[in-house]
C-alpha positions in Angstrom: 11.9 30.9 11.6 11.0 33.2 14.6 13.3 35.4 16.6 13.9 32.8 19.2 14.6 30.2 16.8 17.1 32.5 15.0 19.1 33.0 18.2 19.0 29.3 19.2 19.6 27.7 15.8 22.0 30.2 14.2 23.7 32.4 16.6 24.1 30.3 19.6 25.0 27.1 17.6 27.8 29.1 15.6 29.0 30.7 18.6 29.2 27.4 20.5 32.2 26.6 18.6 34.2 29.5 20.3 35.1 29.7 24.1 33.5 32.7 25.9 36.3 34.8 27.6 36.6 34.4 31.2 35.5 37.9 31.9 32.0 37.4 30.2 29.9 36.0 32.9 26.5 35.7 30.7 26.4 36.0 27.1 23.6 35.4 24.5 20.2 34.2 26.0 19.1 36.5 28.7 17.8 40.0 29.0 21.3 41.5 29.2 24.9 40.4 29.2 27.2 40.5 32.2 30.9 41.0 32.1 33.6 41.7 34.7 35.8 44.7 34.6 39.2 44.6 36.2 40.0 47.4 38.7 40.9 50.7 37.1 39.8 49.8 33.5 37.8 51.9 31.4 35.0 51.0 28.8 35.1 52.4 25.4 32.1 52.0 23.3 30.8 52.8 19.7 28.1 51.8 17.4 27.7 51.8 13.8 24.6 51.1 11.5 24.8 49.6 8.0 21.8 50.2 5.8 21.0 48.2 2.8 21.2 50.6 -0.4 23.5 53.1 1.6 26.3 51.1 3.1 26.3 48.0 0.8 24.2 46.9 -2.4 20.5 47.3 -2.6 20.6 44.5 -5.1 19.0 41.1 -3.5 21.4 38.9 -5.5 24.4 40.8 -4.3 23.2 40.5 -0.7 22.7 36.8 -1.2 26.2 36.2 -2.4 27.8 38.6 0.2 26.3 37.1 3.3 29.6 36.0 5.0 31.1 39.4 4.1 28.4 41.6 5.4 28.6 39.7 8.7 32.2 40.1 8.9 32.3 43.7 7.9 29.4 44.8 10.5 32.0 43.6 13.1 35.2 45.1 11.4 33.9 48.6 11.2 33.2 48.9 14.9 36.5 47.2 15.9 38.3 49.8 13.8 36.6 52.7 15.8 37.8 51.0 19.0 41.4 50.7 17.5 41.3 54.4 16.7 41.0 55.1 20.4 44.0 52.9 21.3 41.7 50.4 23.0 41.6 46.7 23.0 38.5 45.3 21.6 36.3 43.2 23.8 32.8 42.5 22.7 29.9 43.6 20.5 26.2 43.7 20.7 24.1 43.1 17.3 20.8 44.6 16.3 19.5 42.9 13.2 16.5 44.2 11.1 15.9 41.3 8.8 13.9 41.1 5.7 11.6 37.9 5.2 13.5 36.9 2.1 16.7 36.7 4.1 15.3 34.8 6.9 16.7 31.6 5.6 18.8 28.9 7.1 21.5 29.4 4.4 21.7 33.1 4.5 21.6 33.5 8.2 24.3 30.7 8.7 26.7 32.3 6.3 26.0 35.6 7.8 26.6 34.3 11.2 29.8 32.5 10.0 31.1 35.8 8.8 30.3 37.7 11.9 31.9 35.1 14.1 35.0 34.7 11.9 35.6 38.5 12.5 35.0 38.1 16.1 37.5 35.3 16.3 40.0 37.3 14.2 39.8 40.4 16.4 39.3 38.7 19.6 35.8 40.0 20.4 32.7 38.2 21.7 29.1 38.5 20.6 27.2 39.0 24.0 23.9 39.8 22.9 21.5 41.8 20.6 18.1 42.0 19.3 16.3 41.0 15.9 13.0 42.4 14.3 11.5 42.3 10.7 12.2 44.9 8.2 11.6 45.7 4.5 15.4 46.2 4.0 18.5 44.7 5.7 19.6 47.0 8.7 22.6 46.0 10.8 23.5 47.9 14.1 26.7 46.8 16.0 27.8 48.2 19.2 31.3 47.4 20.2 33.0 47.7 23.5 36.7 47.9 24.2 38.9 48.4 27.1 41.7 50.7 28.3 43.7 50.0 31.3 44.0 52.6 34.0 47.6 53.7 32.9 46.9 53.5 29.2 45.7 57.1 27.7 43.1 57.1 24.9 44.0 58.9 21.8 41.4 61.5 20.7 41.0 63.8 17.6 41.8 66.8 19.7 45.4 66.6 20.6 47.3 67.3 17.4 50.1 69.9 17.8 51.8 72.3 15.2 55.0 70.4 14.1 53.6 66.9 14.3 53.8 64.6 11.4 50.6 63.3 9.9 50.8 59.4 9.2 48.4 56.8 7.7 48.3 53.1 7.8 48.2 50.6 4.9 47.0 51.9 1.4 44.2 54.3 0.6 41.5 54.4 -2.1 41.2 50.6 -2.6 37.8 50.0 -1.3 36.4 53.2 -2.9 37.7 52.0 -6.4 36.4 48.4 -6.0 33.0 49.9 -5.1 32.9 52.4 -8.2 34.4 49.6 -10.5 33.5 46.2 -9.3 34.0 44.5 -12.7 37.0 45.9 -13.7 40.4 43.8 -13.2 41.6 46.3 -10.5 38.2 46.4 -9.0 38.0 42.6 -8.8 41.5 42.4 -7.3 40.8 44.9 -4.6 37.2 43.6 -3.7 38.5 42.2 -0.5 39.5 45.7 0.7 36.0 46.6 0.4 34.0 43.6 1.7 36.8 42.6 4.5 38.6 45.5 5.7 41.4 45.1 8.4 41.0 47.2 11.5 44.5 48.1 12.7 44.1 47.0 16.3 47.7 46.3 17.3 49.0 49.6 15.6 46.2 51.6 17.6 47.4 49.9 20.8 51.2 50.6 20.1 50.5 54.2 19.2 49.0 54.9 22.7 52.2 53.8 24.1 54.5 56.0 22.2 52.7 59.2 22.3 50.3 59.6 19.5 48.9 63.0 19.7 45.6 62.5 17.7 44.1 59.5 15.9 40.9 58.7 13.7 40.1 55.8 11.6 39.4 56.5 7.8 35.8 55.5 7.2 34.5 58.6 5.3 37.3 59.7 3.3 41.0 60.9 4.1 40.3 64.5 3.5 37.0 64.6 5.7 38.6 62.6 8.5 41.6 64.6 8.6 39.5 67.6 8.7 37.9 66.4 12.1 41.3 66.3 13.5 41.9 69.8 12.3 38.8 71.3 13.8 38.9 69.5 17.0 42.6 70.3 17.5 42.4 73.8 16.2 45.3 73.2 13.7 45.8 73.0 9.8 47.7 70.3 8.1 49.8 70.1 4.9 49.3 67.0 3.1 51.5 66.0 0.2 49.5 64.0 -2.5 52.4 62.2 -4.2 53.1 60.5 -0.6 49.6 58.9 -0.3 50.2 55.0 0.0 49.1 53.1 -3.0 48.5 49.4 -3.6 49.9 48.1 -6.8 46.4 47.5 -8.6 45.4 51.2 -7.7 48.8 52.5 -8.9 47.8 51.5 -12.5 44.6 53.8 -12.5 44.6 57.4 -13.9 46.3 59.7 -11.3 43.3 62.0 -10.7 40.8 59.3 -10.4 43.2 57.4 -7.9 43.8 60.5 -5.9 40.1 61.2 -5.8 39.4 57.5 -4.3 42.2 58.2 -1.9 41.0 61.4 -0.5 37.3 61.0 -0.6 36.5 57.5 -1.1 36.1 56.2 2.4 35.8 52.5 3.6 39.7 52.3 4.1 39.5 51.6 7.9 43.0 52.5 8.1 44.3 54.7 10.9 45.2 58.3 10.3 47.3 59.7 13.4 49.8 62.4 14.3 52.9 61.9 16.2 55.6 64.7 17.4 58.4 64.8 14.9 61.0 63.4 17.2 59.0 60.2 17.6 59.0 57.5 15.0 56.0 55.4 14.3 55.8 51.9 15.9 56.5 48.6 14.1 53.5 46.6 15.3 53.3 43.0 15.6 51.3 42.7 12.5 54.0 44.8 10.6 51.4 47.2 9.3 53.1 49.7 6.9 52.9 53.2 7.9 53.6 56.2 5.9 54.1 60.0 6.5 51.9 62.2 4.3 52.5 65.5 5.8 52.5 67.7 8.8 50.5 69.8 11.3 50.7 73.5 10.8 49.5 76.5 12.4 46.3 78.3 11.3 47.2 81.8 9.8 45.8 85.0 11.4 43.5 85.1 8.2 41.8 81.9 9.0 38.9 83.0 11.1 37.5 79.4 11.1 39.1 77.0 13.7 40.3 73.9 11.9 40.1 74.4 8.3 40.4 71.3 6.2 43.9 70.1 5.2 45.9 72.2 2.7 46.8 69.7 -0.3 50.1 70.0 -2.3 51.5 68.2 -5.2 55.0 68.2 -6.2 55.7 70.8 -3.9 52.7 73.2 -5.2 49.5 74.1 -3.4 46.5 72.3 -5.0 43.7 75.0 -5.0 40.3 75.7 -6.9 42.3 78.1 -9.1 45.4 75.8 -9.7 43.8 72.3 -9.3 46.7 70.4 -10.9 46.9 67.3 -10.8 43.2 67.5 -11.0 41.6 69.2 -14.3 39.1 70.9 -12.0 38.6 71.2 -8.3 37.2 68.0 -7.1 34.6 67.5 -4.6 36.3 66.1 -1.5 33.7 66.1 1.1 33.8 62.3 1.4 31.1 60.1 2.5 27.9 61.5 3.7 25.6 59.2 5.8 22.9 61.7 6.3 22.8 63.1 2.7 19.6 62.6 0.4 
């Protein structure tokens, strides 16, 4: 199967089951896509790359089993970035570097079904892309979203002292499933790893009520909140006992659970800040939201702008010299895409 057969026999056929939105004038099949933008609309764009052996299993048997889920997740992780800006997802572009052993009708069809299933769920359209041969599977998806002229984007840089810190959903599930795939809890939480749910309606609702900063949790809560601290030049106090926990993860040893929740990544939940006098929205999908702390001022002794969040457990600070509830101070740097 060559590149053009792949586009015609797999992606074009699967996409034909779905109607293109009216504002997409040209999608798959030409040198570039064309879409119409309403007056005053702003385009929001992002891109993520998923690499075999780094972002998902290097094992070929696992990749064969997870074709649908890989296609789905490639879309979901990008849509999550669009949601974190408060934008409405619109379309995606796919660059697929494909090993010869995966260039089969079965694998590609299942992959395409997962990709288009996500597109349908999140109301986005595949409008083009590129394919090439590679030794390992590499996927790059670029996503586009739209913001109306009257809708403010929510950046990482707007958190203010006194704001409350919130997260959506539950934390740590995907990390535990990745680390313990064959345990009873890991099996129960596998869907959180392979098929995350980007919080689109919540992100859009937060733009309307005055959220001051927002980020999607992809690399670990502690690291991602640190980006808000750095760009907003503030500190944060996070209460560990407030971290929202799913029922399967609640049965895991406390220190291991907290490490998954703080540094595991792959949650694709939203972390955001709101002024203390504003209650978080109840979005149409009834996404649960939990207050986990507050934004605090940097002390005069803090010479570095935006120090990492300060952790507290049962009212006491968690520090390298007093690490309770951990036996020793853990590594909380989160996922490092460029390490190694």
